mmCIF file of the N, C-alpha and C atoms, coordinates in Angstrom:
data_MODEL
# 
_entry.id   MODEL 
# 
loop_
_atom_site.group_PDB 
_atom_site.id 
_atom_site.type_symbol 
_atom_site.label_atom_id 
_atom_site.label_alt_id 
_atom_site.label_comp_id 
_atom_site.label_asym_id 
_atom_site.label_entity_id 
_atom_site.label_seq_id 
_atom_site.pdbx_PDB_ins_code 
_atom_site.Cartn_x 
_atom_site.Cartn_y 
_atom_site.Cartn_z 
_atom_site.occupancy 
_atom_site.B_iso_or_equiv 
_atom_site.pdbx_formal_charge 
_atom_site.auth_seq_id 
_atom_site.auth_comp_id 
_atom_site.auth_asym_id 
_atom_site.auth_atom_id 
_atom_site.pdbx_PDB_model_num 
ATOM 1   N N  . MET A 1 1  ? -12.996 3.087  3.517   1.00 0.00 ? 1  MET A N  1 
ATOM 2   C CA . MET A 1 1  ? -12.647 2.724  3.720   1.00 0.00 ? 1  MET A CA 1 
ATOM 3   C C  . MET A 1 1  ? -10.811 2.736  2.127   1.00 0.00 ? 1  MET A C  1 
ATOM 4   N N  . ILE A 1 2  ? -10.306 3.250  2.904   1.00 0.00 ? 2  ILE A N  1 
ATOM 5   C CA . ILE A 1 2  ? -8.915  3.322  2.441   1.00 0.00 ? 2  ILE A CA 1 
ATOM 6   C C  . ILE A 1 2  ? -7.965  2.450  2.003   1.00 0.00 ? 2  ILE A C  1 
ATOM 7   N N  . THR A 1 3  ? -8.211  1.328  2.116   1.00 0.00 ? 3  THR A N  1 
ATOM 8   C CA . THR A 1 3  ? -7.645  0.379  1.462   1.00 0.00 ? 3  THR A CA 1 
ATOM 9   C C  . THR A 1 3  ? -8.128  -0.446 0.380   1.00 0.00 ? 3  THR A C  1 
ATOM 10  N N  . GLN A 1 4  ? -8.882  -0.575 0.202   1.00 0.00 ? 4  GLN A N  1 
ATOM 11  C CA . GLN A 1 4  ? -10.209 -1.297 -1.285  1.00 0.00 ? 4  GLN A CA 1 
ATOM 12  C C  . GLN A 1 4  ? -9.663  0.172  -2.351  1.00 0.00 ? 4  GLN A C  1 
ATOM 13  N N  . LYS A 1 5  ? -9.640  1.511  -2.435  1.00 0.00 ? 5  LYS A N  1 
ATOM 14  C CA . LYS A 1 5  ? -9.369  2.335  -3.070  1.00 0.00 ? 5  LYS A CA 1 
ATOM 15  C C  . LYS A 1 5  ? -7.444  2.629  -3.102  1.00 0.00 ? 5  LYS A C  1 
ATOM 16  N N  . SER A 1 6  ? -7.411  1.864  -2.366  1.00 0.00 ? 6  SER A N  1 
ATOM 17  C CA . SER A 1 6  ? -5.697  1.990  -2.391  1.00 0.00 ? 6  SER A CA 1 
ATOM 18  C C  . SER A 1 6  ? -5.112  1.369  -2.757  1.00 0.00 ? 6  SER A C  1 
ATOM 19  N N  . VAL A 1 7  ? -5.031  -0.186 -3.424  1.00 0.00 ? 7  VAL A N  1 
ATOM 20  C CA . VAL A 1 7  ? -5.354  -1.070 -4.110  1.00 0.00 ? 7  VAL A CA 1 
ATOM 21  C C  . VAL A 1 7  ? -5.919  -1.051 -5.230  1.00 0.00 ? 7  VAL A C  1 
ATOM 22  N N  . ARG A 1 8  ? -6.512  0.130  -5.517  1.00 0.00 ? 8  ARG A N  1 
ATOM 23  C CA . ARG A 1 8  ? -7.353  0.053  -6.830  1.00 0.00 ? 8  ARG A CA 1 
ATOM 24  C C  . ARG A 1 8  ? -6.514  0.779  -7.723  1.00 0.00 ? 8  ARG A C  1 
ATOM 25  N N  . LYS A 1 9  ? -6.048  1.859  -6.853  1.00 0.00 ? 9  LYS A N  1 
ATOM 26  C CA . LYS A 1 9  ? -4.883  3.444  -6.639  1.00 0.00 ? 9  LYS A CA 1 
ATOM 27  C C  . LYS A 1 9  ? -4.487  3.409  -8.474  1.00 0.00 ? 9  LYS A C  1 
ATOM 28  N N  . PHE A 1 10 ? -3.277  2.188  -7.682  1.00 0.00 ? 10 PHE A N  1 
ATOM 29  C CA . PHE A 1 10 ? -2.124  1.820  -8.769  1.00 0.00 ? 10 PHE A CA 1 
ATOM 30  C C  . PHE A 1 10 ? -1.951  1.129  -9.973  1.00 0.00 ? 10 PHE A C  1 
ATOM 31  N N  . LYS A 1 11 ? -3.632  0.119  -9.439  1.00 0.00 ? 11 LYS A N  1 
ATOM 32  C CA . LYS A 1 11 ? -4.175  -1.409 -11.503 1.00 0.00 ? 11 LYS A CA 1 
ATOM 33  C C  . LYS A 1 11 ? -3.786  -0.574 -12.226 1.00 0.00 ? 11 LYS A C  1 
ATOM 34  N N  . PRO A 1 12 ? -4.145  0.963  -12.751 1.00 0.00 ? 12 PRO A N  1 
ATOM 35  C CA . PRO A 1 12 ? -3.995  1.567  -14.052 1.00 0.00 ? 12 PRO A CA 1 
ATOM 36  C C  . PRO A 1 12 ? -2.171  1.978  -14.183 1.00 0.00 ? 12 PRO A C  1 
ATOM 37  N N  . LEU A 1 13 ? -1.622  1.306  -14.071 1.00 0.00 ? 13 LEU A N  1 
ATOM 38  C CA . LEU A 1 13 ? -0.444  1.579  -13.435 1.00 0.00 ? 13 LEU A CA 1 
ATOM 39  C C  . LEU A 1 13 ? 0.293   0.776  -12.984 1.00 0.00 ? 13 LEU A C  1 
ATOM 40  N N  . GLN A 1 14 ? 0.088   -0.969 -13.397 1.00 0.00 ? 14 GLN A N  1 
ATOM 41  C CA . GLN A 1 14 ? 0.402   -2.015 -13.292 1.00 0.00 ? 14 GLN A CA 1 
ATOM 42  C C  . GLN A 1 14 ? 1.362   -1.977 -14.053 1.00 0.00 ? 14 GLN A C  1 
ATOM 43  N N  . HIS A 1 15 ? 1.669   -1.929 -15.669 1.00 0.00 ? 15 HIS A N  1 
ATOM 44  C CA . HIS A 1 15 ? 2.741   -1.853 -16.682 1.00 0.00 ? 15 HIS A CA 1 
ATOM 45  C C  . HIS A 1 15 ? 4.062   -2.262 -15.787 1.00 0.00 ? 15 HIS A C  1 
ATOM 46  N N  . SER A 1 16 ? 4.120   -0.056 -15.219 1.00 0.00 ? 16 SER A N  1 
ATOM 47  C CA . SER A 1 16 ? 5.080   0.891  -14.581 1.00 0.00 ? 16 SER A CA 1 
ATOM 48  C C  . SER A 1 16 ? 5.538   0.417  -13.645 1.00 0.00 ? 16 SER A C  1 
ATOM 49  N N  . ILE A 1 17 ? 5.029   -0.568 -13.063 1.00 0.00 ? 17 ILE A N  1 
ATOM 50  C CA . ILE A 1 17 ? 4.932   -0.660 -11.564 1.00 0.00 ? 17 ILE A CA 1 
ATOM 51  C C  . ILE A 1 17 ? 5.427   -2.304 -11.491 1.00 0.00 ? 17 ILE A C  1 
ATOM 52  N N  . GLU A 1 18 ? 5.709   -3.156 -12.659 1.00 0.00 ? 18 GLU A N  1 
ATOM 53  C CA . GLU A 1 18 ? 5.843   -4.475 -13.260 1.00 0.00 ? 18 GLU A CA 1 
ATOM 54  C C  . GLU A 1 18 ? 7.422   -4.386 -13.095 1.00 0.00 ? 18 GLU A C  1 
ATOM 55  N N  . ALA A 1 19 ? 7.971   -3.081 -14.230 1.00 0.00 ? 19 ALA A N  1 
ATOM 56  C CA . ALA A 1 19 ? 8.816   -2.831 -14.286 1.00 0.00 ? 19 ALA A CA 1 
ATOM 57  C C  . ALA A 1 19 ? 9.787   -1.816 -14.123 1.00 0.00 ? 19 ALA A C  1 
ATOM 58  N N  . LEU A 1 20 ? 8.633   -1.408 -12.593 1.00 0.00 ? 20 LEU A N  1 
ATOM 59  C CA . LEU A 1 20 ? 10.579  -1.221 -11.421 1.00 0.00 ? 20 LEU A CA 1 
ATOM 60  C C  . LEU A 1 20 ? 10.571  -2.458 -10.273 1.00 0.00 ? 20 LEU A C  1 
ATOM 61  N N  . GLN A 1 21 ? 9.840   -3.542 -10.507 1.00 0.00 ? 21 GLN A N  1 
ATOM 62  C CA . GLN A 1 21 ? 9.814   -4.275 -9.428  1.00 0.00 ? 21 GLN A CA 1 
ATOM 63  C C  . GLN A 1 21 ? 11.195  -5.067 -9.929  1.00 0.00 ? 21 GLN A C  1 
ATOM 64  N N  . ASN A 1 22 ? 11.263  -5.152 -11.545 1.00 0.00 ? 22 ASN A N  1 
ATOM 65  C CA . ASN A 1 22 ? 12.018  -6.058 -12.510 1.00 0.00 ? 22 ASN A CA 1 
ATOM 66  C C  . ASN A 1 22 ? 13.649  -4.979 -11.970 1.00 0.00 ? 22 ASN A C  1 
ATOM 67  N N  . GLU A 1 23 ? 13.341  -3.965 -12.591 1.00 0.00 ? 23 GLU A N  1 
ATOM 68  C CA . GLU A 1 23 ? 14.809  -2.810 -11.661 1.00 0.00 ? 23 GLU A CA 1 
ATOM 69  C C  . GLU A 1 23 ? 15.200  -2.497 -10.092 1.00 0.00 ? 23 GLU A C  1 
ATOM 70  N N  . ASN A 1 24 ? 13.814  -2.800 -9.226  1.00 0.00 ? 24 ASN A N  1 
ATOM 71  C CA . ASN A 1 24 ? 14.548  -1.916 -9.122  1.00 0.00 ? 24 ASN A CA 1 
ATOM 72  C C  . ASN A 1 24 ? 14.330  -2.522 -7.338  1.00 0.00 ? 24 ASN A C  1 
ATOM 73  N N  . PRO A 1 25 ? 14.987  -3.600 -6.298  1.00 0.00 ? 25 PRO A N  1 
ATOM 74  C CA . PRO A 1 25 ? 14.924  -4.017 -5.923  1.00 0.00 ? 25 PRO A CA 1 
ATOM 75  C C  . PRO A 1 25 ? 13.908  -3.780 -4.491  1.00 0.00 ? 25 PRO A C  1 
ATOM 76  N N  . ARG A 1 26 ? 14.446  -2.434 -4.504  1.00 0.00 ? 26 ARG A N  1 
ATOM 77  C CA . ARG A 1 26 ? 14.127  -1.184 -3.158  1.00 0.00 ? 26 ARG A CA 1 
ATOM 78  C C  . ARG A 1 26 ? 12.909  -1.034 -3.027  1.00 0.00 ? 26 ARG A C  1 
ATOM 79  N N  . PHE A 1 27 ? 12.361  -0.325 -4.788  1.00 0.00 ? 27 PHE A N  1 
ATOM 80  C CA . PHE A 1 27 ? 11.082  -0.254 -5.471  1.00 0.00 ? 27 PHE A CA 1 
ATOM 81  C C  . PHE A 1 27 ? 10.052  -1.902 -4.888  1.00 0.00 ? 27 PHE A C  1 
ATOM 82  N N  . GLN A 1 28 ? 10.636  -2.996 -5.183  1.00 0.00 ? 28 GLN A N  1 
ATOM 83  C CA . GLN A 1 28 ? 9.558   -4.428 -5.406  1.00 0.00 ? 28 GLN A CA 1 
ATOM 84  C C  . GLN A 1 28 ? 9.367   -4.808 -3.402  1.00 0.00 ? 28 GLN A C  1 
ATOM 85  N N  . ARG A 1 29 ? 11.049  -4.293 -2.809  1.00 0.00 ? 29 ARG A N  1 
ATOM 86  C CA . ARG A 1 29 ? 9.967   -4.165 -1.276  1.00 0.00 ? 29 ARG A CA 1 
ATOM 87  C C  . ARG A 1 29 ? 9.195   -3.269 -0.522  1.00 0.00 ? 29 ARG A C  1 
ATOM 88  N N  . VAL A 1 30 ? 9.053   -2.569 -0.793  1.00 0.00 ? 30 VAL A N  1 
ATOM 89  C CA . VAL A 1 30 ? 8.252   -1.289 -0.371  1.00 0.00 ? 30 VAL A CA 1 
ATOM 90  C C  . VAL A 1 30 ? 6.516   -1.601 -1.539  1.00 0.00 ? 30 VAL A C  1 
ATOM 91  N N  . PHE A 1 31 ? 6.889   -1.674 -2.969  1.00 0.00 ? 31 PHE A N  1 
ATOM 92  C CA . PHE A 1 31 ? 5.482   -2.117 -3.263  1.00 0.00 ? 31 PHE A CA 1 
ATOM 93  C C  . PHE A 1 31 ? 5.201   -3.383 -2.750  1.00 0.00 ? 31 PHE A C  1 
ATOM 94  N N  . SER A 1 32 ? 5.770   -4.753 -1.703  1.00 0.00 ? 32 SER A N  1 
ATOM 95  C CA . SER A 1 32 ? 5.410   -5.964 -1.299  1.00 0.00 ? 32 SER A CA 1 
ATOM 96  C C  . SER A 1 32 ? 5.174   -5.361 -0.219  1.00 0.00 ? 32 SER A C  1 
ATOM 97  N N  . GLU A 1 33 ? 5.627   -4.577 0.807   1.00 0.00 ? 33 GLU A N  1 
ATOM 98  C CA . GLU A 1 33 ? 4.575   -4.188 1.768   1.00 0.00 ? 33 GLU A CA 1 
ATOM 99  C C  . GLU A 1 33 ? 3.574   -3.581 2.269   1.00 0.00 ? 33 GLU A C  1 
ATOM 100 N N  . TYR A 1 34 ? 3.507   -2.486 1.036   1.00 0.00 ? 34 TYR A N  1 
ATOM 101 C CA . TYR A 1 34 ? 2.093   -1.893 0.571   1.00 0.00 ? 34 TYR A CA 1 
ATOM 102 C C  . TYR A 1 34 ? 0.708   -2.484 0.196   1.00 0.00 ? 34 TYR A C  1 
ATOM 103 N N  . GLU A 1 35 ? 1.620   -3.954 -0.626  1.00 0.00 ? 35 GLU A N  1 
ATOM 104 C CA . GLU A 1 35 ? 0.223   -4.782 -0.260  1.00 0.00 ? 35 GLU A CA 1 
ATOM 105 C C  . GLU A 1 35 ? -0.339  -5.096 0.787   1.00 0.00 ? 35 GLU A C  1 
ATOM 106 N N  . ILE A 1 36 ? 1.046   -5.850 1.284   1.00 0.00 ? 36 ILE A N  1 
ATOM 107 C CA . ILE A 1 36 ? 0.505   -6.664 2.537   1.00 0.00 ? 36 ILE A CA 1 
ATOM 108 C C  . ILE A 1 36 ? 0.039   -5.603 3.376   1.00 0.00 ? 36 ILE A C  1 
ATOM 109 N N  . MET A 1 37 ? -0.041  -4.484 4.135   1.00 0.00 ? 37 MET A N  1 
ATOM 110 C CA . MET A 1 37 ? -0.275  -3.663 4.880   1.00 0.00 ? 37 MET A CA 1 
ATOM 111 C C  . MET A 1 37 ? -1.662  -3.975 4.728   1.00 0.00 ? 37 MET A C  1 
ATOM 112 N N  . ALA A 1 38 ? -1.576  -3.244 3.519   1.00 0.00 ? 38 ALA A N  1 
ATOM 113 C CA . ALA A 1 38 ? -2.547  -2.689 2.372   1.00 0.00 ? 38 ALA A CA 1 
ATOM 114 C C  . ALA A 1 38 ? -3.900  -3.681 3.039   1.00 0.00 ? 38 ALA A C  1 
ATOM 115 N N  . ALA A 1 39 ? -4.072  -5.132 2.599   1.00 0.00 ? 39 ALA A N  1 
ATOM 116 C CA . ALA A 1 39 ? -4.724  -6.651 3.157   1.00 0.00 ? 39 ALA A CA 1 
ATOM 117 C C  . ALA A 1 39 ? -4.660  -6.246 4.520   1.00 0.00 ? 39 ALA A C  1 
ATOM 118 N N  . GLU A 1 40 ? -3.415  -6.506 5.226   1.00 0.00 ? 40 GLU A N  1 
ATOM 119 C CA . GLU A 1 40 ? -3.909  -6.652 6.914   1.00 0.00 ? 40 GLU A CA 1 
ATOM 120 C C  . GLU A 1 40 ? -4.801  -5.623 7.244   1.00 0.00 ? 40 GLU A C  1 
ATOM 121 N N  . LEU A 1 41 ? -4.748  -4.317 6.494   1.00 0.00 ? 41 LEU A N  1 
ATOM 122 C CA . LEU A 1 41 ? -5.696  -3.254 7.036   1.00 0.00 ? 41 LEU A CA 1 
ATOM 123 C C  . LEU A 1 41 ? -7.370  -3.756 6.826   1.00 0.00 ? 41 LEU A C  1 
ATOM 124 N N  . TRP A 1 42 ? -7.259  -4.068 5.477   1.00 0.00 ? 42 TRP A N  1 
ATOM 125 C CA . TRP A 1 42 ? -8.629  -4.428 4.968   1.00 0.00 ? 42 TRP A CA 1 
ATOM 126 C C  . TRP A 1 42 ? -9.725  -4.871 6.187   1.00 0.00 ? 42 TRP A C  1 
ATOM 127 N N  . ASN A 1 43 ? -8.632  -5.726 6.457   1.00 0.00 ? 43 ASN A N  1 
ATOM 128 C CA . ASN A 1 43 ? -9.327  -7.365 7.750   1.00 0.00 ? 43 ASN A CA 1 
ATOM 129 C C  . ASN A 1 43 ? -9.248  -6.899 8.316   1.00 0.00 ? 43 ASN A C  1 
ATOM 130 N N  . LEU A 1 44 ? -8.575  -5.926 9.008   1.00 0.00 ? 44 LEU A N  1 
ATOM 131 C CA . LEU A 1 44 ? -8.336  -5.193 10.419  1.00 0.00 ? 44 LEU A CA 1 
ATOM 132 C C  . LEU A 1 44 ? -9.977  -4.082 9.994   1.00 0.00 ? 44 LEU A C  1 
ATOM 133 N N  . GLU A 1 45 ? -10.457 -3.695 9.322   1.00 0.00 ? 45 GLU A N  1 
ATOM 134 C CA . GLU A 1 45 ? -11.562 -2.822 9.483   1.00 0.00 ? 45 GLU A CA 1 
ATOM 135 C C  . GLU A 1 45 ? -12.759 -3.654 9.119   1.00 0.00 ? 45 GLU A C  1 
ATOM 136 N N  . ASN A 1 46 ? -12.356 -4.522 8.460   1.00 0.00 ? 46 ASN A N  1 
ATOM 137 C CA . ASN A 1 46 ? -13.501 -5.811 7.660   1.00 0.00 ? 46 ASN A CA 1 
ATOM 138 C C  . ASN A 1 46 ? -14.554 -6.890 9.213   1.00 0.00 ? 46 ASN A C  1 
ATOM 139 N N  . THR A 1 47 ? -13.311 -7.513 9.691   1.00 0.00 ? 47 THR A N  1 
ATOM 140 C CA . THR A 1 47 ? -13.815 -8.510 10.550  1.00 0.00 ? 47 THR A CA 1 
ATOM 141 C C  . THR A 1 47 ? -13.618 -7.786 12.136  1.00 0.00 ? 47 THR A C  1 
ATOM 142 N N  . PRO A 1 48 ? -14.803 -8.622 12.435  1.00 0.00 ? 48 PRO A N  1 
ATOM 143 C CA . PRO A 1 48 ? -14.961 -7.744 14.031  1.00 0.00 ? 48 PRO A CA 1 
ATOM 144 C C  . PRO A 1 48 ? -13.679 -8.217 15.149  1.00 0.00 ? 48 PRO A C  1 
ATOM 145 N N  . THR A 1 49 ? -12.504 -8.209 14.765  1.00 0.00 ? 49 THR A N  1 
ATOM 146 C CA . THR A 1 49 ? -11.779 -8.335 15.620  1.00 0.00 ? 49 THR A CA 1 
ATOM 147 C C  . THR A 1 49 ? -10.944 -7.932 16.953  1.00 0.00 ? 49 THR A C  1 
ATOM 148 N N  . PRO A 1 50 ? -11.285 -8.024 18.001  1.00 0.00 ? 50 PRO A N  1 
ATOM 149 C CA . PRO A 1 50 ? -11.520 -7.931 19.392  1.00 0.00 ? 50 PRO A CA 1 
ATOM 150 C C  . PRO A 1 50 ? -10.178 -7.259 19.820  1.00 0.00 ? 50 PRO A C  1 
ATOM 151 N N  . ASN A 1 51 ? -10.306 -6.138 20.823  1.00 0.00 ? 51 ASN A N  1 
ATOM 152 C CA . ASN A 1 51 ? -9.078  -5.232 21.804  1.00 0.00 ? 51 ASN A CA 1 
ATOM 153 C C  . ASN A 1 51 ? -7.724  -5.618 20.013  1.00 0.00 ? 51 ASN A C  1 
ATOM 154 N N  . VAL A 1 52 ? -8.586  -4.006 19.143  1.00 0.00 ? 52 VAL A N  1 
ATOM 155 C CA . VAL A 1 52 ? -7.699  -3.507 18.229  1.00 0.00 ? 52 VAL A CA 1 
ATOM 156 C C  . VAL A 1 52 ? -8.108  -1.449 18.935  1.00 0.00 ? 52 VAL A C  1 
ATOM 157 N N  . PRO A 1 53 ? -6.948  -1.318 19.006  1.00 0.00 ? 53 PRO A N  1 
ATOM 158 C CA . PRO A 1 53 ? -7.547  -0.390 19.484  1.00 0.00 ? 53 PRO A CA 1 
ATOM 159 C C  . PRO A 1 53 ? -6.977  1.050  17.941  1.00 0.00 ? 53 PRO A C  1 
ATOM 160 N N  . ASP A 1 54 ? -7.751  2.022  18.445  1.00 0.00 ? 54 ASP A N  1 
ATOM 161 C CA . ASP A 1 54 ? -7.878  2.841  17.503  1.00 0.00 ? 54 ASP A CA 1 
ATOM 162 C C  . ASP A 1 54 ? -6.420  3.461  16.932  1.00 0.00 ? 54 ASP A C  1 
ATOM 163 N N  . ALA A 1 55 ? -6.050  3.643  17.806  1.00 0.00 ? 55 ALA A N  1 
ATOM 164 C CA . ALA A 1 55 ? -4.519  4.147  17.564  1.00 0.00 ? 55 ALA A CA 1 
ATOM 165 C C  . ALA A 1 55 ? -4.036  3.096  16.586  1.00 0.00 ? 55 ALA A C  1 
ATOM 166 N N  . PHE A 1 56 ? -4.097  2.105  16.774  1.00 0.00 ? 56 PHE A N  1 
ATOM 167 C CA . PHE A 1 56 ? -3.062  1.133  16.003  1.00 0.00 ? 56 PHE A CA 1 
ATOM 168 C C  . PHE A 1 56 ? -3.829  1.425  14.690  1.00 0.00 ? 56 PHE A C  1 
ATOM 169 N N  . ILE A 1 57 ? -4.687  1.045  14.405  1.00 0.00 ? 57 ILE A N  1 
ATOM 170 C CA . ILE A 1 57 ? -5.310  1.017  13.013  1.00 0.00 ? 57 ILE A CA 1 
ATOM 171 C C  . ILE A 1 57 ? -5.332  2.274  12.325  1.00 0.00 ? 57 ILE A C  1 
ATOM 172 N N  . GLU A 1 58 ? -5.106  3.317  12.874  1.00 0.00 ? 58 GLU A N  1 
ATOM 173 C CA . GLU A 1 58 ? -4.840  5.055  12.442  1.00 0.00 ? 58 GLU A CA 1 
ATOM 174 C C  . GLU A 1 58 ? -3.055  5.281  11.886  1.00 0.00 ? 58 GLU A C  1 
ATOM 175 N N  . ALA A 1 59 ? -2.339  3.902  13.072  1.00 0.00 ? 59 ALA A N  1 
ATOM 176 C CA . ALA A 1 59 ? -0.948  4.016  12.437  1.00 0.00 ? 59 ALA A CA 1 
ATOM 177 C C  . ALA A 1 59 ? -1.078  3.057  11.259  1.00 0.00 ? 59 ALA A C  1 
ATOM 178 N N  . MET A 1 60 ? -1.374  1.932  11.204  1.00 0.00 ? 60 MET A N  1 
ATOM 179 C CA . MET A 1 60 ? -1.232  1.407  9.711   1.00 0.00 ? 60 MET A CA 1 
ATOM 180 C C  . MET A 1 60 ? -1.656  2.218  8.714   1.00 0.00 ? 60 MET A C  1 
ATOM 181 N N  . ARG A 1 61 ? -3.013  3.652  9.091   1.00 0.00 ? 61 ARG A N  1 
ATOM 182 C CA . ARG A 1 61 ? -3.518  3.902  7.676   1.00 0.00 ? 61 ARG A CA 1 
ATOM 183 C C  . ARG A 1 61 ? -2.005  4.877  7.453   1.00 0.00 ? 61 ARG A C  1 
ATOM 184 N N  . ILE A 1 62 ? -1.453  5.666  8.252   1.00 0.00 ? 62 ILE A N  1 
ATOM 185 C CA . ILE A 1 62 ? -0.946  6.506  7.959   1.00 0.00 ? 62 ILE A CA 1 
ATOM 186 C C  . ILE A 1 62 ? 0.617   5.624  7.960   1.00 0.00 ? 62 ILE A C  1 
ATOM 187 N N  . GLN A 1 63 ? 0.803   4.645  8.164   1.00 0.00 ? 63 GLN A N  1 
ATOM 188 C CA . GLN A 1 63 ? 2.007   3.869  6.953   1.00 0.00 ? 63 GLN A CA 1 
ATOM 189 C C  . GLN A 1 63 ? 1.744   3.714  5.248   1.00 0.00 ? 63 GLN A C  1 
ATOM 190 N N  . LEU A 1 64 ? 1.120   3.143  5.753   1.00 0.00 ? 64 LEU A N  1 
ATOM 191 C CA . LEU A 1 64 ? -0.139  3.028  4.317   1.00 0.00 ? 64 LEU A CA 1 
ATOM 192 C C  . LEU A 1 64 ? 0.001   4.283  3.399   1.00 0.00 ? 64 LEU A C  1 
ATOM 193 N N  . GLN A 1 65 ? -0.393  5.579  4.191   1.00 0.00 ? 65 GLN A N  1 
ATOM 194 C CA . GLN A 1 65 ? -0.065  6.307  3.139   1.00 0.00 ? 65 GLN A CA 1 
ATOM 195 C C  . GLN A 1 65 ? 0.876   6.393  2.761   1.00 0.00 ? 65 GLN A C  1 
ATOM 196 N N  . PHE A 1 66 ? 1.925   6.987  3.618   1.00 0.00 ? 66 PHE A N  1 
ATOM 197 C CA . PHE A 1 66 ? 3.498   6.957  3.444   1.00 0.00 ? 66 PHE A CA 1 
ATOM 198 C C  . PHE A 1 66 ? 3.607   6.262  2.022   1.00 0.00 ? 66 PHE A C  1 
ATOM 199 N N  . LEU A 1 67 ? 3.584   5.377  1.872   1.00 0.00 ? 67 LEU A N  1 
ATOM 200 C CA . LEU A 1 67 ? 4.252   3.868  1.211   1.00 0.00 ? 67 LEU A CA 1 
ATOM 201 C C  . LEU A 1 67 ? 3.572   3.942  0.348   1.00 0.00 ? 67 LEU A C  1 
ATOM 202 N N  . GLU A 1 68 ? 2.081   4.547  -0.180  1.00 0.00 ? 68 GLU A N  1 
ATOM 203 C CA . GLU A 1 68 ? 1.717   4.966  -0.565  1.00 0.00 ? 68 GLU A CA 1 
ATOM 204 C C  . GLU A 1 68 ? 2.393   6.350  -1.918  1.00 0.00 ? 68 GLU A C  1 
ATOM 205 N N  . ASP A 1 69 ? 2.715   7.021  -1.122  1.00 0.00 ? 69 ASP A N  1 
ATOM 206 C CA . ASP A 1 69 ? 3.065   8.758  -1.410  1.00 0.00 ? 69 ASP A CA 1 
ATOM 207 C C  . ASP A 1 69 ? 4.629   8.180  -2.226  1.00 0.00 ? 69 ASP A C  1 
ATOM 208 N N  . GLU A 1 70 ? 5.210   6.949  -1.295  1.00 0.00 ? 70 GLU A N  1 
ATOM 209 C CA . GLU A 1 70 ? 6.130   6.551  -1.863  1.00 0.00 ? 70 GLU A CA 1 
ATOM 210 C C  . GLU A 1 70 ? 6.274   6.136  -2.698  1.00 0.00 ? 70 GLU A C  1 
ATOM 211 N N  . ILE A 1 71 ? 5.692   5.066  -3.395  1.00 0.00 ? 71 ILE A N  1 
ATOM 212 C CA . ILE A 1 71 ? 5.226   4.682  -4.528  1.00 0.00 ? 71 ILE A CA 1 
ATOM 213 C C  . ILE A 1 71 ? 5.177   6.069  -5.731  1.00 0.00 ? 71 ILE A C  1 
ATOM 214 N N  . ALA A 1 72 ? 3.871   6.455  -5.519  1.00 0.00 ? 72 ALA A N  1 
ATOM 215 C CA . ALA A 1 72 ? 3.915   7.196  -6.152  1.00 0.00 ? 72 ALA A CA 1 
ATOM 216 C C  . ALA A 1 72 ? 4.633   8.630  -7.053  1.00 0.00 ? 72 ALA A C  1 
ATOM 217 N N  . ASP A 1 73 ? 5.730   8.999  -6.092  1.00 0.00 ? 73 ASP A N  1 
ATOM 218 C CA . ASP A 1 73 ? 6.743   9.300  -5.932  1.00 0.00 ? 73 ASP A CA 1 
ATOM 219 C C  . ASP A 1 73 ? 7.580   8.556  -6.868  1.00 0.00 ? 73 ASP A C  1 
ATOM 220 N N  . TRP A 1 74 ? 7.747   7.080  -6.812  1.00 0.00 ? 74 TRP A N  1 
ATOM 221 C CA . TRP A 1 74 ? 8.768   6.219  -8.243  1.00 0.00 ? 74 TRP A CA 1 
ATOM 222 C C  . TRP A 1 74 ? 7.857   6.482  -9.119  1.00 0.00 ? 74 TRP A C  1 
ATOM 223 N N  . LEU A 1 75 ? 7.557   6.342  -9.191  1.00 0.00 ? 75 LEU A N  1 
ATOM 224 C CA . LEU A 1 75 ? 6.513   6.005  -10.852 1.00 0.00 ? 75 LEU A CA 1 
ATOM 225 C C  . LEU A 1 75 ? 5.903   7.057  -11.506 1.00 0.00 ? 75 LEU A C  1 
ATOM 226 N N  . GLN A 1 76 ? 5.794   8.631  -10.337 1.00 0.00 ? 76 GLN A N  1 
ATOM 227 C CA . GLN A 1 76 ? 6.223   9.878  -11.747 1.00 0.00 ? 76 GLN A CA 1 
ATOM 228 C C  . GLN A 1 76 ? 7.526   9.769  -12.259 1.00 0.00 ? 76 GLN A C  1 
ATOM 229 N N  . ARG A 1 77 ? 8.780   9.721  -11.214 1.00 0.00 ? 77 ARG A N  1 
ATOM 230 C CA . ARG A 1 77 ? 9.726   9.883  -11.660 1.00 0.00 ? 77 ARG A CA 1 
ATOM 231 C C  . ARG A 1 77 ? 9.938   9.077  -13.014 1.00 0.00 ? 77 ARG A C  1 
ATOM 232 N N  . LYS A 1 78 ? 9.647   7.850  -12.935 1.00 0.00 ? 78 LYS A N  1 
ATOM 233 C CA . LYS A 1 78 ? 9.238   6.665  -13.836 1.00 0.00 ? 78 LYS A CA 1 
ATOM 234 C C  . LYS A 1 78 ? 9.278   7.026  -15.879 1.00 0.00 ? 78 LYS A C  1 
ATOM 235 N N  . ALA A 1 79 ? 7.898   8.086  -14.914 1.00 0.00 ? 79 ALA A N  1 
ATOM 236 C CA . ALA A 1 79 ? 7.368   8.748  -16.517 1.00 0.00 ? 79 ALA A CA 1 
ATOM 237 C C  . ALA A 1 79 ? 7.623   9.411  -17.023 1.00 0.00 ? 79 ALA A C  1 
# 
């Protein structure tokens, strides 16, 4: 399950994330989108939801990975 791992991925960097959210509205929006999408994907993967195509879930995983990469880039530049 990618989403539980994803949410924990940035936990050690919470101080840097909070600083970036205060400094950069774009980062704040991207990180908020990441959190919402991770929660939605976790819900889709862990509840019996009929009629959700595998392609849709895979597209969400790809988008979540893109957001993770963007957040990681910001955090790396901040460090």
